[in-house]
Every structure is written in C-alpha cells, then in structure tokens.
DRENDO-1510 file (C-alpha; in Angstrom, 1 decimal, always signed):
<recs>
REC; n; res; u; v; w
REC; 1; MET; +12.6; -145.8; -72.5 .
REC; 2; ARG; +13.7; -145.6; -76.0 .
REC; 3; ILE; +14.1; -142.1; -78.1 .
REC; 4; THR; +11.1; -141.0; -79.2 .
REC; 5; GLY; +11.9; -137.5; -80.4 .
REC; 6; THR; +14.7; -135.5; -82.1 .
REC; 7; PHE; +15.6; -132.1; -83.0 .
REC; 8; LEU; +16.2; -131.0; -86.6 .
REC; 9; GLY; +19.3; -129.2; -86.9 .
REC; 10; GLU; +19.4; -127.7; -90.2 .
REC; 11; ILE; +20.4; -124.2; -89.1 .
REC; 12; THR; +22.6; -124.2; -86.3 .
REC; 13; HIS; +25.9; -122.2; -85.4 .
REC; 14; ASP; +28.3; -124.9; -84.8 .
REC; 15; ILE; +27.2; -128.2; -86.7 .
REC; 16; PRO; +28.2; -128.6; -90.3 .
REC; 17; ALA; +25.7; -128.7; -93.1 .
REC; 18; SER; +24.8; -132.2; -94.9 .
REC; 19; ASN; +22.8; -130.1; -98.0 .
REC; 20; TRP; +20.5; -132.6; -98.0 .
REC; 21; GLY; +17.4; -131.8; -100.4 .
REC; 22; PRO; +13.5; -133.5; -100.4 .
REC; 23; ASN; +14.7; -137.2; -101.3 .
REC; 24; GLU; +17.6; -137.2; -98.6 .
REC; 25; TRP; +15.1; -135.7; -96.2 .
REC; 26; ALA; +12.6; -138.5; -96.8 .
REC; 27; CYS; +15.2; -141.1; -96.5 .
REC; 28; ASP; +15.9; -140.0; -93.5 .
REC; 29; PHE; +12.4; -139.4; -91.8 .
REC; 30; ASP; +11.9; -143.0; -92.8 .
REC; 31; ALA; +14.9; -143.9; -90.8 .
REC; 32; MET; +13.6; -141.9; -87.9 .
REC; 33; LYS; +10.1; -143.8; -88.2 .
REC; 34; ARG; +11.8; -147.0; -88.3 .
REC; 35; ILE; +13.2; -146.7; -84.6 .
REC; 36; GLY; +10.0; -145.1; -83.1 .
REC; 37; ILE; +10.6; -141.3; -83.4 .
REC; 38; ASP; +6.9; -139.7; -83.2 .
REC; 39; THR; +8.1; -136.3; -82.5 .
REC; 40; VAL; +10.4; -133.6; -84.3 .
REC; 41; ILE; +11.3; -130.4; -83.3 .
REC; 42; LEU; +12.7; -127.8; -85.6 .
REC; 43; ILE; +15.8; -126.2; -83.7 .
REC; 44; ARG; +15.2; -122.8; -85.0 .
REC; 45; ALA; +13.7; -121.4; -88.2 .
REC; 46; GLY; +16.0; -118.7; -88.8 .
REC; 47; TYR; +19.0; -117.8; -87.3 .
REC; 48; ARG; +21.1; -114.5; -87.9 .
REC; 49; ASN; +20.7; -114.0; -91.6 .
REC; 50; LYS; +19.8; -117.7; -92.4 .
REC; 51; VAL; +16.3; -118.7; -92.5 .
REC; 52; MET; +14.6; -122.1; -93.7 .
REC; 53; PHE; +11.7; -120.4; -95.7 .
REC; 54; LYS; +11.5; -117.3; -98.0 .
REC; 55; SER; +10.2; -114.8; -95.0 .
REC; 56; LYS; +9.0; -111.5; -95.5 .
REC; 57; THR; +9.2; -110.7; -91.9 .
REC; 58; ILE; +12.9; -111.8; -91.4 .
REC; 59; GLU; +13.7; -109.6; -95.1 .
REC; 60; LYS; +12.2; -106.5; -93.4 .
REC; 61; TYR; +14.0; -106.6; -90.2 .
REC; 62; ILE; +17.6; -107.5; -91.7 .
REC; 63; GLY; +17.0; -106.6; -95.1 .
REC; 64; GLY; +19.4; -107.9; -98.2 .
REC; 65; SER; +21.8; -109.9; -95.8 .
REC; 66; ILE; +19.6; -113.0; -95.9 .
REC; 67; LEU; +21.6; -116.1; -97.6 .
REC; 68; PRO; +19.9; -117.7; -100.2 .
REC; 69; VAL; +16.6; -120.1; -99.7 .
REC; 70; PRO; +16.7; -122.6; -102.4 .
REC; 71; PHE; +13.5; -124.3; -101.2 .
REC; 72; ASP; +11.0; -124.1; -98.4 .
REC; 73; LEU; +12.6; -126.7; -95.6 .
REC; 74; VAL; +9.6; -125.8; -92.9 .
REC; 75; GLU; +7.0; -126.8; -95.4 .
REC; 76; LEU; +8.9; -130.1; -96.4 .
REC; 77; PHE; +9.4; -131.3; -92.5 .
REC; 78; LEU; +5.8; -130.7; -91.9 .
REC; 79; ASP; +4.6; -132.8; -95.0 .
REC; 80; GLN; +7.2; -135.4; -94.1 .
REC; 81; ALA; +6.3; -135.4; -90.5 .
REC; 82; GLU; +2.4; -136.0; -91.6 .
REC; 83; ARG; +3.6; -138.9; -93.8 .
REC; 84; CYS; +5.4; -140.4; -91.2 .
REC; 85; GLY; +2.9; -139.8; -88.2 .
REC; 86; MET; +4.7; -137.4; -86.3 .
REC; 87; ASP; +4.2; -134.5; -84.4 .
REC; 88; PHE; +5.8; -131.3; -85.7 .
REC; 89; PHE; +7.5; -128.5; -83.1 .
REC; 90; PHE; +8.0; -125.2; -84.8 .
REC; 91; GLY; +11.2; -123.2; -83.5 .
REC; 92; THR; +11.6; -119.6; -83.5 .
REC; 93; TYR; +13.8; -117.0; -85.0 .
REC; 94; ASP; +17.1; -116.6; -82.9 .
REC; 95; SER; +18.7; -113.3; -84.1 .
REC; 96; ASP; +22.0; -113.9; -82.1 .
REC; 97; THR; +22.2; -110.5; -81.2 .
REC; 98; TYR; +19.3; -108.6; -79.6 .
REC; 99; TRP; +18.4; -111.0; -76.6 .
REC; 100; LEU; +21.6; -111.5; -76.1 .
REC; 101; GLU; +22.7; -107.9; -75.8 .
REC; 102; GLY; +19.6; -107.3; -73.4 .
REC; 103; ASN; +17.5; -105.9; -76.3 .
REC; 104; TYR; +14.4; -108.6; -75.7 .
REC; 105; GLN; +11.8; -106.3; -76.9 .
REC; 106; LYS; +13.0; -106.2; -80.4 .
REC; 107; GLU; +13.8; -110.2; -80.3 .
REC; 108; VAL; +10.0; -110.5; -79.1 .
REC; 109; ASP; +8.9; -108.5; -81.9 .
REC; 110; ILE; +10.4; -110.1; -84.6 .
REC; 111; ASN; +9.5; -113.3; -83.4 .
REC; 112; LYS; +5.6; -112.1; -83.1 .
REC; 113; ALA; +5.5; -111.1; -86.9 .
REC; 114; PHE; +7.6; -114.1; -87.7 .
REC; 115; CYS; +5.4; -116.5; -85.9 .
REC; 116; GLU; +2.2; -114.6; -87.4 .
REC; 117; GLU; +3.5; -115.1; -90.8 .
REC; 118; VAL; +4.5; -119.3; -90.1 .
REC; 119; ILE; +0.7; -119.6; -89.1 .
REC; 120; SER; -0.5; -117.7; -92.3 .
REC; 121; LYS; +1.7; -120.0; -94.3 .
REC; 122; TYR; +1.5; -123.2; -92.4 .
REC; 123; GLY; -1.4; -123.2; -89.7 .
REC; 124; HIS; -3.1; -125.5; -91.9 .
REC; 125; LYS; -0.5; -128.4; -91.5 .
REC; 126; LYS; -2.0; -131.5; -89.8 .
REC; 127; ALA; +1.4; -132.1; -87.9 .
REC; 128; PHE; +1.7; -128.9; -86.3 .
REC; 129; LYS; +1.4; -129.6; -82.9 .
REC; 130; GLY; +3.6; -127.3; -81.0 .
REC; 131; TRP; +6.1; -124.3; -80.5 .
REC; 132; TYR; +9.7; -124.5; -79.6 .
REC; 133; VAL; +11.0; -121.6; -78.3 .
REC; 134; SER; +14.6; -121.9; -79.3 .
REC; 135; HIS; +16.0; -118.9; -77.0 .
REC; 136; GLU; +18.2; -121.5; -74.4 .
REC; 137; ILE; +18.9; -120.6; -70.9 .
REC; 138; ASP; +21.1; -122.0; -68.3 .
REC; 139; SER; +20.1; -119.7; -65.3 .
REC; 140; TYR; +18.0; -116.8; -64.3 .
REC; 141; ASN; +18.0; -114.2; -67.1 .
REC; 142; GLU; +16.0; -111.6; -67.0 .
REC; 143; SER; +16.1; -111.0; -71.2 .
REC; 144; VAL; +15.4; -114.6; -72.0 .
REC; 145; ILE; +12.8; -114.4; -69.1 .
REC; 146; LYS; +11.0; -111.6; -70.8 .
REC; 147; VAL; +11.4; -113.4; -74.5 .
REC; 148; TYR; +9.6; -116.3; -73.1 .
REC; 149; GLN; +6.9; -114.1; -70.9 .
REC; 150; GLN; +5.6; -112.1; -73.9 .
REC; 151; LEU; +6.2; -114.6; -76.8 .
REC; 152; ALA; +4.5; -117.6; -75.1 .
REC; 153; GLY; +1.1; -115.7; -74.8 .
REC; 154; HIS; +1.2; -114.6; -78.4 .
REC; 155; LEU; +2.1; -118.1; -79.5 .
REC; 156; LYS; -1.0; -119.7; -77.7 .
REC; 157; GLN; -3.1; -117.0; -79.4 .
REC; 158; LEU; -1.9; -117.9; -83.1 .
REC; 159; ARG; -1.9; -121.9; -82.4 .
REC; 160; ASN; -3.1; -123.3; -79.0 .
REC; 161; VAL; -0.5; -126.2; -78.7 .
REC; 162; PRO; +2.1; -126.9; -76.2 .
REC; 163; ILE; +5.1; -124.9; -75.9 .
REC; 164; LEU; +8.6; -126.6; -75.4 .
REC; 165; ILE; +12.1; -125.0; -74.2 .
REC; 166; SER; +15.4; -127.1; -73.8 .
REC; 167; PRO; +17.7; -125.5; -71.1 .
REC; 168; TYR; +20.8; -126.5; -70.3 .
REC; 169; VAL; +23.3; -126.8; -67.1 .
REC; 170; HIS; +26.5; -124.1; -66.8 .
REC; 171; GLY; +28.7; -127.2; -66.4 .
REC; 172; LEU; +32.1; -128.4; -66.8 .
REC; 173; LYS; +31.9; -129.7; -70.2 .
REC; 174; GLN; +31.1; -126.1; -71.7 .
REC; 175; TYR; +32.2; -124.2; -69.0 .
REC; 176; ALA; +35.6; -125.4; -67.4 .
REC; 177; ASP; +36.4; -122.1; -65.8 .
REC; 178; ASN; +33.1; -121.5; -63.8 .
REC; 179; PRO; +30.9; -124.4; -63.5 .
REC; 180; VAL; +28.0; -123.9; -61.6 .
REC; 181; THR; +27.3; -126.8; -58.4 .
REC; 182; LEU; +24.1; -128.7; -58.6 .
REC; 183; ASP; +22.6; -126.0; -55.6 .
REC; 184; GLN; +23.4; -123.1; -57.7 .
REC; 185; HIS; +21.9; -124.5; -60.8 .
REC; 186; THR; +18.9; -125.8; -58.9 .
REC; 187; LYS; +18.3; -122.5; -56.9 .
REC; 188; ALA; +18.4; -120.5; -60.4 .
REC; 189; LEU; +16.3; -122.9; -62.6 .
REC; 190; ASP; +13.6; -122.7; -59.5 .
REC; 191; ARG; +13.7; -118.9; -59.9 .
REC; 192; THR; +13.4; -119.2; -63.6 .
REC; 193; PHE; +10.6; -121.4; -63.7 .
REC; 194; SER; +8.9; -119.5; -60.8 .
REC; 195; THR; +8.4; -116.5; -63.5 .
REC; 196; ILE; +7.3; -118.7; -66.1 .
REC; 197; THR; +4.6; -121.1; -64.5 .
REC; 198; GLY; +1.8; -121.9; -66.6 .
REC; 199; MET; +3.3; -120.2; -70.0 .
REC; 200; ILE; +5.6; -123.1; -70.8 .
REC; 201; ASP; +4.2; -126.5; -71.1 .
REC; 202; ILE; +7.5; -128.9; -71.7 .
REC; 203; VAL; +11.0; -128.7; -70.7 .
REC; 204; ALA; +13.6; -131.0; -72.1 .
REC; 205; PHE; +16.9; -130.3; -70.1 .
REC; 206; GLN; +20.1; -130.7; -72.2 .
REC; 207; ASP; +22.0; -133.6; -70.6 .
REC; 208; GLY; +25.8; -133.3; -72.1 .
REC; 209; GLN; +27.5; -130.2; -70.0 .
REC; 210; VAL; +28.1; -132.5; -66.8 .
REC; 211; ASP; +29.9; -135.6; -65.8 .
REC; 212; TYR; +28.3; -138.6; -66.5 .
REC; 213; HIS; +28.6; -139.5; -62.7 .
REC; 214; GLU; +26.8; -136.0; -61.7 .
REC; 215; LEU; +24.2; -136.7; -64.3 .
REC; 216; ALA; +21.6; -138.9; -62.2 .
REC; 217; ASP; +21.5; -135.9; -59.6 .
REC; 218; TYR; +21.1; -133.2; -62.1 .
REC; 219; ILE; +18.3; -134.9; -64.0 .
REC; 220; ALA; +16.4; -135.7; -60.6 .
REC; 221; ALA; +16.8; -131.9; -59.7 .
REC; 222; ASN; +15.5; -131.1; -63.0 .
REC; 223; ARG; +12.7; -133.3; -62.9 .
REC; 224; GLU; +11.5; -132.0; -59.4 .
REC; 225; LEU; +11.6; -128.6; -60.7 .
REC; 226; ALA; +9.4; -129.3; -63.7 .
REC; 227; LYS; +7.0; -131.1; -61.2 .
REC; 228; LYS; +7.1; -128.4; -59.0 .
REC; 229; TYR; +5.9; -125.9; -61.5 .
REC; 230; GLY; +3.4; -128.4; -63.4 .
REC; 231; ILE; +5.6; -128.6; -66.2 .
REC; 232; ALA; +6.1; -131.8; -68.6 .
REC; 233; CYS; +9.9; -132.9; -68.2 .
REC; 234; TRP; +11.7; -134.5; -70.9 .
REC; 235; SER; +15.5; -135.3; -71.3 .
REC; 236; ASN; +17.2; -134.3; -74.3 .
REC; 237; VAL; +19.8; -136.9; -74.7 .
REC; 238; GLU; +22.8; -135.5; -76.7 .
REC; 239; SER; +23.8; -137.9; -79.3 .
REC; 240; PHE; +27.0; -136.1; -80.1 .
REC; 241; SER; +30.1; -135.8; -77.8 .
REC; 242; ARG; +31.3; -133.1; -76.1 .
REC; 243; ASP; +34.4; -135.2; -74.5 .
REC; 244; MET; +36.5; -134.9; -77.8 .
REC; 245; PRO; +38.7; -132.0; -78.5 .
REC; 246; ILE; +36.5; -131.5; -81.8 .
REC; 247; LYS; +33.2; -130.2; -82.1 .
REC; 248; PHE; +31.2; -132.4; -82.5 .
REC; 249; PRO; +31.9; -136.2; -83.3 .
REC; 250; PRO; +28.9; -138.6; -82.8 .
REC; 251; ILE; +28.9; -139.8; -79.1 .
REC; 252; GLY; +30.2; -143.6; -78.0 .
REC; 253; TRP; +27.1; -146.1; -77.2 .
REC; 254; PRO; +28.2; -146.7; -74.0 .
REC; 255; GLU; +27.8; -143.1; -73.1 .
REC; 256; MET; +24.7; -142.8; -75.1 .
REC; 257; LEU; +23.0; -145.8; -73.3 .
REC; 258; HIS; +24.0; -144.5; -70.1 .
REC; 259; LYS; +22.6; -141.1; -70.3 .
REC; 260; MET; +19.4; -143.1; -71.5 .
REC; 261; THR; +19.1; -145.1; -68.6 .
REC; 262; ILE; +19.9; -142.4; -66.1 .
REC; 263; ALA; +16.9; -140.4; -67.7 .
REC; 264; SER; +14.7; -143.6; -67.7 .
REC; 265; GLU; +15.3; -144.4; -64.0 .
REC; 266; ARG; +14.7; -140.9; -62.7 .
REC; 267; ARG; +11.5; -141.3; -64.8 .
REC; 268; VAL; +11.0; -138.3; -67.1 .
REC; 269; GLU; +8.7; -138.5; -69.3 .
REC; 270; LYS; +10.0; -138.6; -72.6 .
REC; 271; LEU; +13.7; -139.0; -74.4 .
REC; 272; ILE; +14.3; -136.8; -77.2 .
REC; 273; THR; +18.1; -136.3; -78.7 .
REC; 274; PHE; +20.0; -133.8; -80.3 .
REC; 275; GLU; +20.0; -134.8; -83.1 .
REC; 276; PHE; +19.3; -137.7; -85.2 .
REC; 277; SER; +20.5; -136.8; -88.8 .
REC; 278; HIS; +24.1; -135.8; -88.2 .
REC; 279; PHE; +24.8; -137.7; -85.0 .
REC; 280; MET; +23.0; -140.9; -84.9 .
REC; 281; SER; +21.3; -141.5; -88.6 .
REC; 282; PRO; +22.6; -144.5; -91.2 .
REC; 283; ASN; +22.4; -141.2; -93.6 .
REC; 284; SER; +24.6; -139.0; -91.5 .
REC; 285; ILE; +27.8; -137.2; -93.2 .
REC; 286; TYR; +29.7; -139.2; -90.0 .
REC; 287; PRO; +30.3; -142.8; -90.3 .
REC; 288; ALA; +30.5; -143.2; -86.6 .
REC; 289; ALA; +26.8; -142.2; -86.9 .
REC; 290; HIS; +26.1; -145.2; -89.1 .
REC; 291; ASN; +27.2; -147.4; -86.2 .
REC; 292; LEU; +25.7; -145.8; -83.4 .
REC; 293; TYR; +22.2; -146.5; -85.3 .
REC; 294; ASN; +23.2; -150.1; -85.7 .
REC; 295; ARG; +24.1; -150.1; -81.9 .
REC; 296; TYR; +20.6; -148.5; -81.4 .
REC; 297; LEU; +18.7; -151.2; -83.0 .
REC; 298; GLU; +20.5; -153.9; -81.8 .
REC; 299; TRP; +19.6; -152.8; -78.3 .
REC; 300; LEU; +16.2; -152.3; -79.2 .
REC; 301; LEU; +15.7; -155.5; -80.5 .
REC; 302; GLN; +17.4; -157.0; -77.2 .
REC; 303; SER; +15.1; -155.1; -75.0 .
REC; 304; ASP; +11.8; -156.0; -77.1 .
REC; 305; PRO; +12.5; -159.0; -79.5 .
REC; 306; ALA; +9.1; -159.1; -80.9 .
REC; 307; ARG; +9.6; -155.5; -81.9 .
REC; 308; SER; +9.2; -155.4; -86.1 .
REC; 309; ILE; +11.6; -152.8; -87.5 .
REC; 310; GLY; +11.4; -152.7; -91.4 .
REC; 311; ASN; +14.2; -151.7; -93.6 .
REC; 312; SER; +15.9; -148.5; -94.3 .
REC; 313; CYS; +16.3; -146.7; -97.6 .
</recs>
C-alpha cells in the first residue's frame, strides 16, 4: 500500500509555519498528486485565535483577538483539491480550552455555528467530500464523546458525507511516565467506539506514540475494533519523528517504510500521513523532507516499474 492521503497542517500548535501563499500551495498540491495522493484532510480550520478564513462565528465567540487572515485558505485548498481531482475533508474548530475543561457544550455550540457558516460559504464546492472532527482522543473521555455525539449528527445534516476522526495511543513516546498497555488501550477504545457507533464513518489511528516493535499489535487491535463497530479503518502514518529530542524533524525512511509495511500487512483500508507538506514534500522548509520524498519516489518506482510519475514544479 502507498500513501494516498495527507492532512493539511497549516494551523497547528507545535509545528512552524511555512508561510506559503497561493503559488507555493499550488506547487505542493502538484507534488501530492504526483505520488498518488487523492485525499486531503484539513487538520483544523481554526485553533484558539487563529482561523483560516474570515469567520463571523469565531469573531463572535472570541472577539477582537483573532489574528489577521491575509487570504482564504479553505477556498484555496478546495479549489486546488478540485483541480487535482482530490477529495477534501473539512477540519473543525478547536478552542483548545472548552472541551479540555469539560465544557463540551460550548465547544459543540461554536462548531455547529462555525460549520453552518462553512457550508454557506463552501457547500457548493465539488471537492468537499468529508468532515474531520479535529478533537483527538486516546481513551474514553466523556467530554470528547459528547462533542462527537452532538456534532456528528449536525454535520451530517449540513452535508451528508463521511466523518473522520484520528485517535492516538497513550503510548511511551508521548507519555513516558504512564504509558498504557495494549489491553488498556483496547478496552478504553472499545468503550469509546461503543458510544459513537453509527456516528463516525472512518477512524485513522495515529501510529507514532508506541515503539516500532509494538506497532503491529496496536494496528491489529485498532483494526479489529473498527471492524467490530462497522467503522472504516485507515492508518495515519506519521511522517515526522518522535524519536529525536526536538519537535519535530522528518522521519527516517526506514522507519516510515516499516510503519507503512506493518499497516499494509494488517490490512487497513487506506494510508494517510501527518503530514506531507512539512515532512515529506520536495517543497518543505526541512531539507530532510526533500530527501524523504526522493526515497519514497524511488520505492514507488521499484514497487511498480510501469508507474508513470511526472515532473514536480
């Protein structure tokens, strides 16, 4: 299996900005298309006081503290996705406050109004093929569950397209002091899925929080959980490294290939990555990402010698 999807990580809390404009993004979409990416997922359209378009909803809720919005990135991404024949999943707003403090209702209310505004602005766009609920979960968390439960139905009413989430593992690489066991992880996510069955269509588990020798067991458990509850199972193959003392360099190609191979052997349905533009692109601000792209291209051609790969810009 090859990577056929990527997050678009322009608004994050721990990755530096690329400061790209329309021309740089168009070039990067061409590079994505070149390696067969057919799905792009906006990691979040807003975060704290940042937003990707001039949103009246977010302005209403947080007032004058919103940072400037030089141009409409959501429209740009939708247009580029349509040009390149890709499906676009819209990522919701993350206050980074209310739902973490247990005030799930305010998080839901903001997102309901925000996504109504999104549909009024972009609902006509042909590439708009899915929703991504950006609130991440690693175990049973009642506040997040209530966000999922209340928001999912509203999103479906606005536009009846698949809803994606991307949980993570409370694992050693992120929580060295109290990592969960495989059994604890499985039980917690089983309880979580039992409460959102029929609401979420796709789950793409992050794969970077556990050691490489543990990954096969976790992906197998995740796939079985998704199958049990009738949810499509993708793998979010992180293209950044959690093994270095800094946040976050592009991952080494052997590690990336290992994770792709494990996910393929465990028969997940699709491989996506977080995320192409920073960590895997020939246009990335990180030189190591250029090399990762070249190694991936070489592997693609070795795996499929008849494959045609055009030139990148």
